N, C-alpha and C positions, 0 to 999 in steps of 0.2 A: 426018544431020548429022555430017559428019566432024570428030572432035576432034582440034586441033592439040595434042599433047602438048607441043611446045616452047613454045608460047605459054602453056599451061596451067601448066606447070612455071615459066615465067618469072613468071606472075602470082602463083603461090603463093611463089615466092621473094620477090617484092616485097612480098608481104603479110607475111612473116616479116621482111624488112628494115623495113618500116614499123612493124611491132610492136615490133621491138629499138630502133628509132629513137625511137618514142613511149615505150618503157619507159624508156630512158636518157636522152632530153632533155626529155621532157614528164612523164610519171607519176610518177616519182621525185621530180622536184624539186616538183611539186604535191604528192605525199604527204608529202614532208619539209616543205614550206610549211605543209601542214594540220596536221602532227604538230607543227610548232613554234608555229603559231597556237593549237592545241588546249592545248599545254603552258603558254603565255601565258596563255590563258583561264583555265587551271586554277590557275596561280600566282596570278592576280588574285582568282578565287574564294577561294582559300586565304588569300590576304592579306585580302580583303575579309571573310572568315569571321573571320580573327583580328582584324580591326579591329572587327567587330560585337561578338566576345566581349570585347574589351578596352573598347569603348564600354558594353556591358553591366555590366562589372565596375565602370566608372566611375561608369555610373548607380546601381548596387548601393551603391557606396561613398558616393556623394553623397546617395542616400536614407538610408543608415545615419548619416551626418553630419547629415542634417537632422533625422532622428528623435532623435538623440542631442542636437541643438540645442533640439529642442522639448521633450525630457524635462528639459534642463538649465533651460531657459526657466520651464517648469513649476514645477520644484523651487525655482528662484531666487523666482519669483512667490510660491509658498506660503511660503517662508522669510521674504520680504519683509513679506507680510501677517501672518505670525505675530510677526515683530519689531515692525511697526507696531501690531498689537494690544496686544502686551505693553508697549509704548512708551505707547500710549494709556492702558491700565490704570494703568501706573505714574505717569503724569502726572495721571491722574484721581485716583489715591489720595493722590499728593502735594498736589494741589489741594483735596481733601476735608479731608486732615490740616490742611493750612494754614488752610482756612477755619474748621475746627474749633478750631484753636489761637487764630486771631485772634478767633473768636466767643467764645471762653472767656476771653481776655484782655479783650475788650469787655465781658463780663458781669462779670468780677473788676473790671474798672475803674469800671464803671457802679454795683456793689454798694458799691465803696468809696466813690465819690463820693456815693451815697445815704446810706451811713452817715454820711459827714463831713457830709452836709447835715443830717440828723437830729440829730445830735450838735450841730452848730452851732445849729440851730434848738432844740433842747433848752436848750443853754447860754443863748442869748439869751432864750427865754421863761423859764427861770429866773431869769435877771438882771431881766428885765421883771416878773417876778411879785415878786421881791423888792423891787425900787422901787415896784411898785403897793402891796403890802403894807406897806411902810414909810410910804408916803404915808397909806393908810388908818389904820395904827396911829397916826400923827400927828394924824389928824383927830378919830378915835373915842377915847372914854375907855379908855386902854391896859389899865387894870386890869379893867375889865368884860370885853374881849375876851379877855384872857389867862384869865380865869375861867371863861369861857363855853368856850374851847377845852379846858380842863382838864375841866369837867364832861361835855362831849360824850365825851371819851375815857373818863371813869370810867363812863359810862353804856354806851358800846362794850363795855367790860369786863364790866359786869354782865350784858349782853345775850348773852353768849357761850352757845352751846347746849353740850348735853352733849358732843357729839363733840369740839368746839373745846375744851372745858374739859380732857377726858381727853388731848387732843393735847398742850396747853400743860403739864400736870403730868407726863404722861410723858416728854416731850422733857427738861423740865428736871430731873427727878429721876434721869434715865439717867447722867448726867454725875457726880453725887454722891448719897449717901444722907444725908449730915449736913445743915447747914444749907446753903440754896440762895441763890447770890449772884445777885441781879437789879439792873438798872441801869435808872433811869426817866430818859430824855432829853427835854429840853425847849429852847425857845429862849429860855425866860423862866423865872422863878423862881416855883416853886408854892406855893400858900397851904397853911399847915400843915393845916387839916382836910381839903383834897384829897388830899394825901399820905397823911393817915391813913386815909382812906377807900379809897383804892386799895390801900394795903398791908393792909387788913383784908379787901377782896374777895379779894385773890391768898390771904392765909393761909387763909380759909375753904375755897379751891379745894383747897389742899394738905392741909388738916386732914380734909377729906372723903375722902381716900383713904390716911390715916395716914402722910402724908409728914412731913418735918422742917418746921424753921421757915425763914422766908425772910430773907435780909438784903437789904433795898432801899436802894439808893445813889441819889443824885441827881447829874445832870450838867447843864450848860448847853451846847447845842451851837447856835452862830448860824447855820450852815449849813442847818439843818432848818427848812424854811419853815413857819412857824405851825403846829407840831404837836407831838406827843408820841409817844415811842416806848418800849416796854418790851422790853428786851434781857436774853436770857439765853444760856447755851450751848445754841447751835444752835436758838434760837428768837427770833422778833421779832413784837411786835405794835404796830402803828403806825396813827396817825390824823394825816394832815398834807395840806398841799396838793399834795405830792409824788404822790399818787394822780391828782388832777385833771390834773397834768401829764403823767403816764404816759397817761392817757385822750386829752389831746390829741395826744401823740406818736403813738400808736397810729392816731388817726384820720388824721393827715397821712401815716403810712405807707401806709393803706389807698388814700387818694387818690392817692398818688404810684404805687403800684402800678397802679391803675386806669388813670392816664395814660399810664404806660410800657408798657401791655400785657403 
């Protein structure tokens, strides 16, 4: 087969021309478009990366703020609980102190009322006993009753045991070593023989320990209910209805205490 060099050369030329045309008008625009596209994609990827990084920073900042909020919330709750507990303890203490104060005031008031009550009862009982005794004295032979009261006191004086006698003498001689002043108080005038017997018994007690003479004086005291009292410096020996009144008052105190619990 014979080669047509002109045709072959023309084809080669056409080929190069085609390559030049493709390079000039097709390949370069495509590569430029692809480069621009790639740059665009790269820019978008870079922008997306920056946006992602910013988003992550925002998320981190939000998480930090959230954790800070949680910490502050926990701290505030702890502080609030502490303040509530302190307030509760303070109010409880104030309430207890208030209750204790009111209870003390109530007990003081109750004790005062109880004391006033028994004082009033004692006064009324005393008055009633005085009225009763006066009526009895009016109905009975007055001299016989007074004599019997005096004789009971004389017997009580004679019946003092050794300890009571020593106490009587020691107490009365402690104030003076000379004559010993004594006063016999009664609600009525004592008979001379009763006075002499009482003075004799007392002088015997003092003579037994080598003490001095006694000076016995006599007084009338209407407030003493049906009784006699021997009074000296720091000493008193009595027999009267006051003792029975004291017993009645003590019984009333016991009953009142049991009732009030």
